[in-house]
N, C-alpha and C positions, 0 to 999 in steps of 0.2 A: 579431484575438483573439476567441475564442469567448465567447458570452454565457452566463456561469455560471448566472445565475438561470433562464434558459430550460432549460438542461440539468438543473438540479435539479428544476424542475417536471415535465419529462419523466420523470425517474427516479421521482419520487413517484407519478406517474400509473401507471407500470408496476407499482410495488409495490402501489398501491391495487387494480389489476386482479387481482393475485394474492392479495388479502385479507391482505397483510402489514401489521400495525399497527406503526407506528414512533412514536417519541416526538415531543414538540414541539421543533422545530428553531428556535431563537431567531434564528440568523443563519448564513449561509454566506458566508465571506470568502475572498479570494485571499491566499495566503501567498507572498511574494516572497523570503523568506529561507531557507526549508527546503532543505537540501542532500540529505538522505537519505530523505525520505518524500514520498509523493504526496498524502497527506491526513491529517487528524487530527480526531478527535471528542472533545470535552471535555464533561463533565457540569457544568452550571451550577447545578443544583438538582434536586429530585425531578422527573424526567420532562422536564427542560429541557436542551437541548444546543446547543453551538456546533460548527460544522464549518468546517475550513479545507481548501482545495484548493491544491496547488502551482501557481504561475503557469506552470511549465514545461509543464503539461498543456493549458493554454489557448491555446497558440500555434497558429497556423493550420495548420502542417504536421503536427500530431498528430491522428490519426484520432479522431473523436467517440466511438467505442466505448471507447477507452482512458480517456477522461475519465469516461464514464458508469460504467465498471467501478469506478473509484475513488469516485465519488459514491455509488453504491449500496453499496459496501463500508462507507463511513462512515455512511450512513443506517441500515444494518443494525445498527450498534453502538447505535443508539437504541432498538432493540426490546427487550422484556423478556427478560432473561437473555442478552443478546448484547453486553455491553460489553467482553467479551474475544473471543477467537477459538475459543470452546468449541463443544460439540456443537450447541447451538441456533443459534449464528451460522452454523456450517458447514451445518446443515440448510437454513436460509433462503437462504444463498448458493447452494447446489445447486439449490434450487427456482427461483431467479432465473436461474441459468445454464441450466437445462433449458428454461425457458419462453422465454427471449430470446436464447440463444446467447452469453451473456456468459462471461467467465472471471474472475468475482469469486473471489478467494482471499486468503490471508493476506499474502503478499508478491509483488511483481512487479519484474522487472528493467527497466533502461533499454531493453534490446533488445526485451522483450515490449511495451513501450509505443511502440516505434518512435522512440525518442529517443536521440541520440548520448550515450554515457556520457562525462562529463568524465574526463580522464586521471587515473588514480589516482596519488597520491603514493607509496603503499606497496603492495606485493603480498606476500602470504603464501601459500605453497602446501604441499601434501602431497607429499613425495617419492615416495610409494608409488603413489597413484592420480592424481596431478597435478591434483586439485581445487585451485582457487585462490580467494582472497578479496582484493578490492581495497579499499583504504582511502584516504580523503582526508586523514585526520588521524592523528597518532601516537596509538596506543592501546596497551594492555598486550599485546594479541596481537601487534602489530607490534614492540614493544620486546622481548618475551620469548616468541617463537613456540614455543620448545622446551618451554614450560610448558603448551602447549595441544595438543590432538589433533584429528585430522581427524574430522569427524562421520560420515564414510562408512566409513573403514577403521581408525580409531583410532590411526593413525601420528602421531608427533610432527611438528609443523609446522616449516617453515623460511621465512625471509624471503628473497625474491629481488630485491626492490627497496626 
């Protein structure tokens, strides 16, 4: 298993080298329960943050760059005006990506992280463009796909599994 504290220190050093000022990070912990997220940043008070990183990323067979992408993603949320994925967060993410060759962005798939995706219990797809969405849990989209439309072509969705 990878050393999370060392990776966080590396990421902070890289951000320091780019003169990116981040908030006070009270703790960085490993989340063993998260199913659909790689990391999470929560605000504990004015300028104080806690970060969680999924244990899936810390396994030995996951490349270090994928873990660092997530750590930097979460640290960037501690910067002024970056608690969302707005323009300032995107600007800083692009600055890091250009400097270090990372791919810090809003969302990332299992395939992009080099991790096998757990088998989806439900699949909803667009009959027009064949875009598909996989779900582990029963959601409103799974229950009532015809009430939702494809984000690409605006066609009503269908459930295939």
